[in-house]
TORKOLMI-920473 format. One line per 8 residues: their letters; for each residue x, y, z of N, C-alpha, C. Coordinates in steps of 0.2 Angstrom, whole numbers, plus 5000, padded with zeros to 4 digits. Example, Ala and Ser with C-alpha at 12.3 -4.5 7.8 and 13.67 -1.06 7.14 Angstrom:
<pts>
AS = 5066:4972:5039:5062:4978:5039:5066:4984:5039 ~ 5064:4989:5035:5068:4995:5036:5064:5000:5039
</pts>
This chain:
<pts>
MILKGVEA = 5326:5417:5840:5321:5414:5843:5322:5405:5844 ~ 5319:5404:5849:5322:5397:5850:5315:5394:5852 ~ 5317:5387:5851:5311:5383:5847:5312:5379:5854 ~ 5306:5375:5857:5306:5371:5863:5303:5366:5862 ~ 5303:5360:5864:5298:5353:5865:5294:5354:5858 ~ 5287:5352:5861:5283:5352:5852:5283:5356:5849 ~ 5284:5364:5850:5286:5368:5846:5291:5368:5840 ~ 5295:5364:5841:5302:5362:5840:5302:5355:5837
SRYFAKPD = 5296:5352:5837:5295:5345:5833:5292:5347:5827 ~ 5285:5352:5828:5281:5354:5824:5286:5357:5818 ~ 5291:5361:5820:5294:5366:5814:5300:5360:5812 ~ 5300:5355:5816:5305:5351:5810:5301:5349:5806 ~ 5296:5347:5806:5292:5341:5803:5288:5346:5795 ~ 5287:5353:5797:5286:5358:5793:5288:5364:5794 ~ 5295:5366:5792:5298:5372:5792:5294:5377:5787 ~ 5296:5384:5790:5294:5388:5786:5301:5390:5781
PGKAGLLI = 5300:5389:5775:5305:5393:5769:5307:5401:5769 ~ 5302:5403:5772:5303:5410:5773:5307:5413:5777 ~ 5310:5408:5780:5316:5409:5787:5321:5410:5785 ~ 5327:5412:5787:5334:5414:5784:5338:5408:5785 ~ 5336:5404:5791:5340:5399:5796:5340:5395:5802 ~ 5341:5392:5803:5341:5386:5808:5347:5382:5811 ~ 5349:5384:5817:5351:5381:5820:5350:5375:5823 ~ 5352:5370:5825:5350:5361:5827:5357:5360:5831
AGADAMRV = 5356:5360:5836:5363:5357:5842:5360:5354:5849 ~ 5366:5350:5849:5365:5347:5853:5369:5342:5856 ~ 5370:5338:5862:5375:5333:5864:5375:5327:5860 ~ 5371:5325:5859:5370:5318:5856:5368:5320:5848 ~ 5374:5318:5843:5374:5319:5837:5368:5316:5833 ~ 5367:5310:5835:5361:5305:5832:5355:5309:5831 ~ 5354:5313:5839:5346:5317:5839:5347:5322:5833 ~ 5355:5326:5832:5354:5332:5828:5353:5330:5821
ALKRQEVI = 5357:5323:5820:5357:5321:5814:5350:5320:5809 ~ 5345:5315:5815:5339:5315:5812:5336:5320:5811 ~ 5336:5325:5815:5330:5332:5816:5334:5334:5809 ~ 5340:5335:5809:5343:5337:5803:5340:5335:5796 ~ 5341:5329:5794:5337:5326:5790:5332:5327:5787 ~ 5328:5328:5793:5320:5329:5792:5318:5336:5791 ~ 5322:5340:5792:5321:5347:5791:5322:5349:5783 ~ 5328:5346:5782:5330:5347:5774:5326:5343:5769
AALIGPQG = 5324:5338:5772:5319:5335:5769:5309:5337:5769 ~ 5310:5341:5772:5303:5345:5774:5305:5351:5768 ~ 5311:5354:5768:5311:5358:5765:5314:5360:5757 ~ 5317:5354:5753:5316:5353:5746:5314:5347:5745 ~ 5312:5343:5750:5310:5337:5744:5314:5330:5744 ~ 5308:5325:5744:5313:5319:5742:5318:5319:5734 ~ 5318:5323:5731:5322:5324:5727:5327:5329:5725 ~ 5326:5334:5730:5331:5340:5731:5338:5337:5731
EGEMRLTR = 5339:5333:5736:5348:5330:5735:5349:5329:5728 ~ 5346:5326:5725:5348:5324:5717:5347:5328:5714 ~ 5343:5333:5712:5343:5338:5708:5347:5346:5712 ~ 5350:5343:5716:5357:5347:5718:5355:5354:5719 ~ 5349:5355:5726:5348:5360:5727:5347:5360:5737 ~ 5352:5356:5737:5356:5355:5744:5365:5355:5743 ~ 5367:5361:5745:5374:5361:5745:5376:5360:5753 ~ 5379:5356:5754:5383:5354:5759:5389:5357:5763
IPASDLRK = 5391:5360:5767:5399:5363:5768:5401:5360:5775 ~ 5407:5357:5775:5408:5358:5780:5411:5362:5785 ~ 5410:5362:5792:5413:5368:5796:5422:5369:5793 ~ 5425:5364:5794:5432:5364:5792:5434:5370:5783 ~ 5429:5368:5780:5429:5372:5774:5427:5379:5773 ~ 5422:5381:5777:5419:5387:5779:5425:5390:5783 ~ 5430:5385:5785:5435:5391:5791:5438:5394:5785 ~ 5440:5388:5780:5445:5392:5777:5445:5395:5771
DGAALIDA = 5436:5394:5769:5435:5399:5763:5429:5401:5767 ~ 5428:5410:5769:5423:5412:5773:5416:5414:5768 ~ 5420:5415:5760:5415:5418:5757:5407:5412:5755 ~ 5410:5403:5755:5407:5400:5753:5401:5400:5754 ~ 5399:5401:5761:5392:5401:5762:5387:5405:5759 ~ 5390:5412:5757:5387:5417:5755:5386:5412:5749 ~ 5392:5413:5746:5389:5410:5737:5386:5403:5738 ~ 5384:5399:5743:5378:5396:5742:5372:5398:5742
IKAIGFFP = 5370:5402:5746:5365:5404:5747:5361:5409:5742 ~ 5367:5410:5739:5363:5413:5733:5364:5412:5725 ~ 5368:5406:5726:5367:5401:5720:5362:5403:5718 ~ 5360:5401:5709:5356:5399:5706:5357:5392:5702 ~ 5352:5385:5704:5352:5380:5703:5350:5378:5696 ~ 5350:5372:5695:5349:5370:5687:5341:5368:5687 ~ 5339:5365:5693:5332:5364:5695:5328:5370:5698 ~ 5323:5371:5698:5318:5375:5701:5314:5371:5710
GPRVAFVE = 5315:5377:5712:5312:5374:5719:5316:5377:5726 ~ 5314:5376:5730:5319:5380:5737:5326:5375:5738 ~ 5331:5380:5740:5336:5377:5742:5340:5379:5749 ~ 5342:5372:5752:5348:5374:5756:5354:5374:5757 ~ 5358:5377:5762:5365:5378:5762:5365:5375:5769 ~ 5368:5367:5768:5368:5365:5776:5377:5365:5778 ~ 5377:5370:5784:5385:5368:5786:5384:5363:5793 ~ 5390:5359:5793:5390:5353:5796:5396:5354:5802
EATDTLAD = 5392:5352:5808:5398:5355:5813:5399:5359:5816 ~ 5396:5364:5816:5398:5372:5816:5402:5371:5822 ~ 5405:5377:5825:5408:5381:5832:5405:5388:5831 ~ 5408:5390:5838:5408:5397:5838:5412:5401:5834 ~ 5417:5397:5833:5423:5401:5829:5421:5403:5822 ~ 5412:5402:5821:5411:5402:5813:5407:5407:5815 ~ 5405:5410:5820:5399:5415:5821:5398:5420:5816 ~ 5406:5423:5816:5403:5430:5813:5405:5428:5805
TVALALKD = 5404:5420:5802:5404:5421:5794:5397:5419:5794 ~ 5393:5415:5797:5388:5415:5796:5381:5420:5799 ~ 5384:5425:5804:5381:5432:5805:5380:5436:5797 ~ 5387:5435:5795:5387:5438:5788:5382:5436:5782 ~ 5382:5429:5783:5376:5426:5778:5369:5427:5778 ~ 5368:5427:5785:5362:5430:5789:5360:5437:5787 ~ 5365:5440:5787:5364:5447:5787:5364:5449:5778 ~ 5366:5445:5774:5367:5447:5768:5358:5442:5761
WRPGDATI = 5355:5438:5767:5352:5434:5766:5344:5436:5763 ~ 5343:5438:5755:5337:5440:5755:5330:5434:5753 ~ 5324:5437:5753:5319:5429:5751:5319:5428:5746 ~ 5320:5423:5744:5323:5418:5738:5328:5415:5737 ~ 5332:5415:5742:5340:5412:5744:5340:5407:5747 ~ 5343:5402:5747:5344:5397:5750:5345:5397:5757 ~ 5340:5393:5760:5340:5391:5768:5346:5392:5771 ~ 5349:5395:5776:5354:5390:5781:5353:5386:5785
VVTAGNLT = 5355:5380:5787:5352:5374:5789:5362:5372:5794 ~ 5363:5372:5800:5368:5374:5803:5368:5369:5810 ~ 5371:5363:5808:5372:5360:5815:5378:5360:5820 ~ 5378:5359:5827:5381:5359:5832:5383:5354:5836 ~ 5387:5353:5840:5387:5351:5846:5384:5355:5852 ~ 5385:5351:5860:5382:5355:5865:5386:5361:5865 ~ 5382:5365:5865:5383:5373:5865:5382:5377:5874 ~ 5384:5381:5875:5383:5384:5881:5379:5391:5882
AKSALKLL = 5375:5390:5887:5371:5398:5884:5372:5403:5882 ~ 5380:5405:5884:5382:5409:5880:5385:5411:5876 ~ 5385:5404:5871:5386:5401:5864:5387:5407:5859 ~ 5392:5411:5857:5390:5416:5851:5387:5412:5845 ~ 5386:5408:5845:5382:5403:5837:5377:5403:5841 ~ 5372:5402:5847:5365:5400:5847:5365:5408:5849 ~ 5368:5413:5852:5364:5419:5852:5364:5422:5846 ~ 5368:5420:5841:5364:5423:5835:5359:5424:5832
FDKHPNAF = 5358:5415:5833:5351:5412:5830:5346:5414:5835 ~ 5350:5413:5839:5341:5416:5846:5340:5424:5846 ~ 5342:5426:5843:5342:5435:5846:5339:5439:5835 ~ 5340:5433:5832:5341:5434:5825:5333:5434:5823 ~ 5331:5442:5820:5323:5442:5820:5320:5434:5812 ~ 5325:5431:5810:5323:5430:5805:5324:5422:5804 ~ 5328:5420:5812:5330:5413:5810:5330:5409:5818 ~ 5329:5402:5817:5326:5399:5824:5332:5395:5826
CAMLYDDP = 5332:5394:5833:5338:5391:5836:5334:5382:5841 ~ 5336:5378:5839:5334:5372:5841:5339:5369:5846 ~ 5338:5368:5853:5344:5364:5858:5342:5358:5858 ~ 5343:5353:5857:5343:5347:5857:5343:5344:5864 ~ 5341:5341:5872:5342:5338:5874:5343:5330:5875 ~ 5346:5326:5879:5345:5320:5880:5338:5318:5885 ~ 5334:5322:5884:5327:5320:5888:5324:5313:5883 ~ 5320:5310:5890:5316:5304:5884:5312:5306:5879
PTREDIED = 5310:5303:5876:5305:5306:5869:5298:5306:5873 ~ 5296:5311:5871:5288:5312:5873:5281:5309:5868 ~ 5279:5308:5869:5272:5303:5868:5271:5306:5858 ~ 5270:5312:5859:5269:5313:5855:5274:5313:5847 ~ 5282:5310:5850:5288:5310:5847:5286:5302:5845 ~ 5285:5299:5850:5284:5292:5847:5279:5291:5844 ~ 5273:5294:5844:5268:5292:5839:5270:5296:5833 ~ 5272:5300:5832:5275:5302:5824:5279:5298:5823
ALKKAGLS = 5284:5295:5826:5290:5289:5822:5285:5284:5820 ~ 5280:5281:5823:5275:5276:5823:5271:5278:5815 ~ 5269:5284:5815:5266:5285:5808:5271:5286:5802 ~ 5278:5287:5804:5281:5289:5797:5284:5283:5798 ~ 5282:5277:5801:5284:5269:5801:5281:5264:5797 ~ 5274:5268:5796:5267:5266:5792:5265:5260:5798 ~ 5265:5263:5804:5262:5258:5810:5255:5261:5814 ~ 5251:5259:5814:5244:5263:5816:5239:5259:5820
HIDREAMA = 5240:5251:5819:5235:5249:5824:5241:5246:5827 ~ 5240:5251:5835:5244:5246:5840:5240:5247:5846 ~ 5243:5240:5849:5239:5238:5855:5241:5240:5862 ~ 5236:5242:5866:5237:5247:5871:5244:5243:5874 ~ 5245:5240:5876:5253:5236:5880:5259:5236:5876 ~ 5255:5235:5867:5261:5236:5866:5265:5243:5864 ~ 5258:5246:5865:5261:5255:5865:5264:5255:5872 ~ 5264:5253:5877:5267:5254:5884:5274:5253:5881
DLTTLARA = 5275:5246:5879:5283:5242:5876:5285:5249:5874 ~ 5283:5250:5867:5286:5255:5863:5289:5262:5867 ~ 5287:5262:5871:5288:5269:5875:5293:5269:5879 ~ 5293:5260:5884:5298:5259:5885:5303:5260:5883 ~ 5303:5255:5877:5309:5255:5871:5312:5261:5868 ~ 5309:5266:5868:5311:5271:5865:5314:5277:5871 ~ 5312:5275:5878:5318:5277:5883:5324:5274:5884 ~ 5324:5268:5881:5331:5264:5882:5334:5264:5876
LDPGDFRQ = 5334:5264:5871:5337:5264:5864:5339:5272:5862 ~ 5345:5272:5860:5346:5277:5857:5341:5280:5850 ~ 5341:5287:5848:5335:5287:5843:5337:5284:5838 ~ 5343:5284:5835:5345:5281:5827:5342:5272:5830 ~ 5343:5268:5835:5340:5261:5836:5333:5262:5836 ~ 5331:5266:5840:5323:5266:5840:5320:5266:5833 ~ 5321:5271:5828:5318:5273:5824:5319:5266:5819 ~ 5328:5261:5819:5330:5258:5814:5325:5250:5816
TLEKIALY = 5319:5251:5824:5319:5245:5828:5311:5246:5823 ~ 5309:5252:5823:5299:5253:5821:5301:5251:5814 ~ 5306:5251:5809:5306:5252:5804:5305:5243:5800 ~ 5311:5241:5805:5310:5235:5806:5303:5229:5808 ~ 5300:5232:5813:5292:5231:5816:5288:5232:5810 ~ 5288:5238:5805:5284:5239:5801:5285:5234:5795 ~ 5290:5233:5793:5290:5227:5789:5289:5221:5791 ~ 5290:5218:5797:5287:5214:5801:5279:5213:5800
KYGDTSPL = 5277:5217:5801:5269:5219:5799:5265:5220:5795 ~ 5271:5222:5788:5268:5223:5780:5263:5219:5780 ~ 5257:5220:5778:5254:5218:5774:5248:5213:5779 ~ 5249:5215:5786:5245:5211:5793:5241:5217:5794 ~ 5236:5218:5796:5230:5222:5797:5228:5221:5805 ~ 5232:5215:5809:5230:5213:5815:5235:5221:5818 ~ 5231:5220:5825:5234:5227:5829:5242:5223:5831 ~ 5246:5228:5831:5254:5226:5834:5251:5224:5842
TPADVAAM = 5256:5219:5843:5256:5217:5850:5261:5216:5855 ~ 5262:5217:5861:5269:5216:5865:5273:5210:5863 ~ 5270:5204:5860:5274:5198:5856:5278:5201:5851 ~ 5274:5205:5848:5277:5208:5841:5283:5212:5844 ~ 5283:5217:5848:5286:5222:5849:5294:5218:5851 ~ 5293:5212:5856:5299:5208:5858:5301:5205:5855 ~ 5297:5203:5849:5301:5201:5844:5306:5202:5840 ~ 5304:5209:5838:5308:5214:5834:5314:5218:5840
APSTLEAE = 5312:5219:5846:5316:5222:5850:5324:5222:5848 ~ 5330:5225:5848:5336:5222:5850:5337:5218:5855 ~ 5338:5213:5855:5341:5210:5862:5348:5214:5866 ~ 5346:5216:5872:5353:5217:5877:5356:5213:5881 ~ 5353:5205:5879:5356:5197:5883:5357:5194:5880 ~ 5362:5190:5879:5362:5186:5876:5357:5180:5877 ~ 5355:5176:5873:5349:5170:5875:5351:5167:5880 ~ 5357:5165:5881:5359:5160:5887:5362:5161:5893
VDDLLLAV = 5363:5167:5892:5364:5173:5898:5356:5174:5901 ~ 5354:5176:5897:5343:5179:5900:5343:5171:5902 ~ 5344:5165:5900:5340:5158:5902:5344:5156:5909 ~ 5348:5161:5907:5353:5158:5915:5351:5163:5923 ~ 5349:5169:5920:5347:5173:5922:5340:5172:5927 ~ 5335:5170:5922:5328:5169:5924:5327:5162:5928 ~ 5334:5158:5925:5333:5150:5931:5335:5151:5938 ~ 5342:5157:5940:5344:5157:5946:5336:5163:5948
ADGRAPAI = 5334:5167:5948:5328:5169:5949:5322:5165:5951 ~ 5322:5159:5948:5316:5156:5949:5319:5149:5954 ~ 5325:5150:5957:5325:5146:5960:5328:5139:5958 ~ 5330:5139:5951:5331:5131:5948:5340:5131:5949 ~ 5343:5128:5954:5349:5129:5954:5354:5123:5950 ~ 5347:5116:5952:5354:5111:5945:5353:5114:5939 ~ 5350:5119:5937:5351:5120:5929:5356:5124:5928 ~ 5359:5127:5932:5363:5132:5933:5370:5130:5931
GLLMRRLE = 5371:5125:5931:5380:5121:5928:5378:5120:5922 ~ 5373:5117:5921:5373:5116:5913:5375:5122:5908 ~ 5369:5128:5912:5371:5136:5908:5376:5138:5907 ~ 5380:5135:5914:5386:5140:5914:5387:5136:5908 ~ 5390:5131:5909:5395:5127:5903:5396:5129:5896 ~ 5386:5131:5895:5387:5132:5890:5390:5139:5887 ~ 5390:5144:5892:5390:5150:5890:5400:5149:5891 ~ 5402:5145:5895:5409:5146:5894:5412:5142:5889
GQGVLPVA = 5408:5137:5886:5412:5137:5880:5411:5143:5874 ~ 5407:5146:5874:5405:5152:5869:5411:5156:5870 ~ 5415:5158:5876:5417:5162:5877:5416:5167:5881 ~ 5411:5165:5883:5408:5170:5890:5413:5173:5896 ~ 5414:5179:5898:5416:5179:5905:5414:5181:5908 ~ 5418:5177:5916:5412:5178:5921:5413:5184:5923 ~ 5414:5189:5921:5413:5198:5923:5405:5200:5921 ~ 5406:5196:5913:5400:5199:5909:5395:5197:5912
ICIQALRH = 5394:5190:5914:5388:5188:5917:5387:5191:5924 ~ 5391:5190:5925:5391:5195:5932:5385:5203:5932 ~ 5390:5206:5925:5386:5213:5924:5378:5212:5924 ~ 5379:5208:5918:5371:5206:5919:5367:5203:5924 ~ 5368:5200:5926:5365:5197:5935:5363:5202:5939 ~ 5368:5207:5939:5369:5214:5942:5361:5218:5940 ~ 5364:5218:5935:5357:5222:5930:5349:5219:5931 ~ 5349:5213:5932:5345:5208:5931:5341:5209:5938
FRALHMAA = 5344:5208:5945:5343:5208:5950:5340:5214:5953 ~ 5345:5220:5949:5342:5228:5954:5336:5229:5950 ~ 5335:5227:5943:5329:5228:5941:5323:5226:5944 ~ 5323:5219:5947:5319:5215:5952:5319:5220:5958 ~ 5324:5221:5961:5323:5223:5968:5319:5232:5966 ~ 5319:5235:5962:5318:5239:5958:5308:5239:5959 ~ 5308:5234:5957:5300:5234:5956:5298:5230:5960 ~ 5301:5226:5967:5299:5224:5970:5299:5229:5975
ADPAGPAM = 5303:5235:5976:5303:5241:5980:5297:5247:5977 ~ 5295:5246:5974:5290:5252:5971:5286:5252:5974 ~ 5284:5258:5977:5277:5259:5980:5271:5258:5976 ~ 5271:5259:5968:5267:5257:5964:5266:5250:5962 ~ 5269:5246:5963:5271:5240:5962:5275:5237:5957 ~ 5276:5230:5956:5279:5228:5952:5280:5229:5945 ~ 5275:5230:5941:5273:5233:5936:5276:5237:5934 ~ 5274:5242:5938:5277:5250:5936:5284:5249:5938
GLQKARVF = 5288:5247:5945:5292:5246:5943:5297:5245:5938 ~ 5296:5239:5936:5298:5237:5931:5299:5241:5922 ~ 5291:5245:5923:5290:5248:5917:5298:5254:5920 ~ 5300:5256:5925:5301:5260:5925:5311:5258:5924 ~ 5311:5251:5926:5317:5249:5924:5320:5249:5916 ~ 5314:5247:5911:5313:5249:5906:5314:5242:5904 ~ 5308:5235:5906:5310:5231:5905:5303:5231:5902 ~ 5301:5224:5896:5295:5224:5890:5295:5217:5888
GPRRDQMQ = 5289:5217:5886:5288:5211:5882:5287:5203:5888 ~ 5290:5198:5885:5286:5192:5889:5291:5193:5895 ~ 5297:5194:5894:5302:5194:5899:5301:5197:5907 ~ 5293:5203:5903:5292:5207:5911:5286:5204:5914 ~ 5284:5198:5912:5278:5196:5915:5281:5190:5922 ~ 5288:5187:5918:5292:5183:5922:5295:5187:5927 ~ 5299:5192:5925:5301:5195:5930:5296:5199:5935 ~ 5289:5201:5934:5285:5204:5938:5285:5196:5944
RQAQALGM = 5283:5191:5943:5283:5186:5946:5288:5183:5951 ~ 5294:5185:5947:5301:5183:5952:5300:5189:5958 ~ 5299:5194:5954:5298:5200:5961:5295:5200:5967 ~ 5288:5196:5965:5283:5195:5969:5285:5190:5975 ~ 5290:5184:5971:5289:5180:5975:5296:5180:5979 ~ 5301:5184:5977:5309:5186:5981:5305:5193:5985 ~ 5304:5194:5985:5304:5200:5988:5308:5205:5989 ~ 5306:5211:5994:5312:5217:5993:5319:5215:5996
RTLETAVA = 5317:5211:6002:5324:5210:6007:5328:5204:6005 ~ 5325:5200:6002:5329:5193:5998:5331:5197:5993 ~ 5329:5201:5988:5334:5203:5980:5339:5208:5986 ~ 5339:5212:5990:5343:5216:5993:5347:5213:5994 ~ 5347:5204:5998:5353:5202:5999:5356:5199:5993 ~ 5352:5196:5987:5357:5193:5982:5359:5199:5978 ~ 5357:5206:5979:5362:5211:5975:5368:5212:5979 ~ 5369:5212:5986:5374:5212:5990:5378:5206:5988
LLLETDLT = 5377:5197:5988:5382:5193:5986:5383:5194:5978 ~ 5380:5198:5973:5383:5199:5966:5389:5203:5966 ~ 5387:5209:5971:5390:5213:5972:5397:5213:5974 ~ 5400:5208:5978:5401:5204:5982:5408:5200:5977 ~ 5403:5197:5972:5409:5192:5968:5410:5196:5962 ~ 5406:5201:5960:5410:5207:5956:5416:5210:5959 ~ 5415:5212:5964:5422:5214:5967:5429:5210:5966 ~ 5426:5202:5968:5432:5197:5969:5434:5196:5962
LRSASRAP = 5429:5197:5956:5432:5194:5951:5437:5201:5947 ~ 5436:5204:5949:5439:5210:5947:5447:5213:5950 ~ 5449:5208:5956:5451:5210:5959:5457:5204:5959 ~ 5462:5205:5961:5472:5198:5961:5469:5192:5965 ~ 5463:5192:5964:5463:5185:5967:5464:5178:5960 ~ 5466:5173:5963:5468:5170:5958:5461:5162:5957 ~ 5455:5164:5962:5451:5159:5961:5450:5159:5955 ~ 5447:5153:5952:5443:5153:5943:5438:5156:5944
GMALMERA = 5439:5160:5939:5432:5167:5937:5424:5162:5937 ~ 5424:5157:5933:5418:5153:5930:5415:5152:5937 ~ 5419:5147:5942:5419:5143:5946:5416:5149:5952 ~ 5419:5153:5953:5415:5160:5958:5409:5161:5955 ~ 5409:5163:5951:5401:5165:5948:5398:5160:5947 ~ 5399:5153:5948:5392:5149:5946:5392:5147:5953 ~ 5397:5148:5958:5393:5148:5965:5389:5153:5967 ~ 5391:5160:5966:5388:5165:5967:5380:5163:5966
LIRVAMLR = 5379:5162:5961:5372:5162:5954:5369:5156:5961 ~ 5374:5150:5962:5370:5145:5968:5368:5148:5973 ~ 5370:5151:5975:5369:5154:5983:5362:5159:5982 ~ 5362:5163:5974:5357:5167:5976:5351:5163:5974 ~ 5352:5159:5971:5345:5154:5967:5343:5150:5975 ~ 5348:5149:5978:5343:5145:5986:5340:5150:5988 ~ 5344:5158:5988:5339:5164:5992:5329:5162:5992 ~ 5329:5160:5985:5322:5159:5984:5318:5153:5989
R = 5322:5147:5991:5318:5142:5996:5317:5145:6004
</pts>
């Protein structure tokens, strides 16, 4: 049986120990690992691994010893309680071996948990778990997390009092970060708010969120978009002193102005456009003002200038890169006038 969406999330949180096995597969290894950890912890409890009720079997070892999985599910541990036999990074070559173990499984045996990479629709391993009457198959895709996924992650991190705007920022952040990074960010936010009963605010989220731009580059791009041309030279010298390459500045500038263009062009307004561009925190308000002041046509010109500069920087031109980048940013800043 295949588990999808909310049904899969609920099963990961509360798996049935009376089922023979579960296959978790997906292209994103971090997503698969997080769900596997959640399922195993729910099956054997926090002390299960310490009490040796978890048997790990790498796929390479199982290929050498096909009976290892059957031995693991039949073995009797020193400590009472449910057990798990975990096969890591399995492929279709192990489908027959896993099928034998599922066939021999009886109530009271260890639950079989198998993880795999991206499997096709005709994968032998996927079809095995899908068609088995006492096993489940969960395929994880790179879809944005649902609100239920985010609320579940917040609950696990101990965050309950959340401002409405902060929740919107966390939703944006969840879509911008990898699952593992988002989970670590939530844990950091929970530690930051430990003992603080006040609601979580957008400022708190922005303070704890991992930065995607160097602070100085961020200051430079805000100065450019605000039309503060005289400030560009000093900020460029600082970046040059830190060893930042002009191509890196150009890439970040293109991201910034493309986000502004998306905001200015969105029929629902700049705020919705910036949310789609995954911009949150105090920068969102600044960029919203910039998008409104510059307008879609001016931003199209700015993006075109930056694309031309990017091509020049990557070409065989002997012109000094920092000078080219500085001139382009000054030209973009002058568009504000």
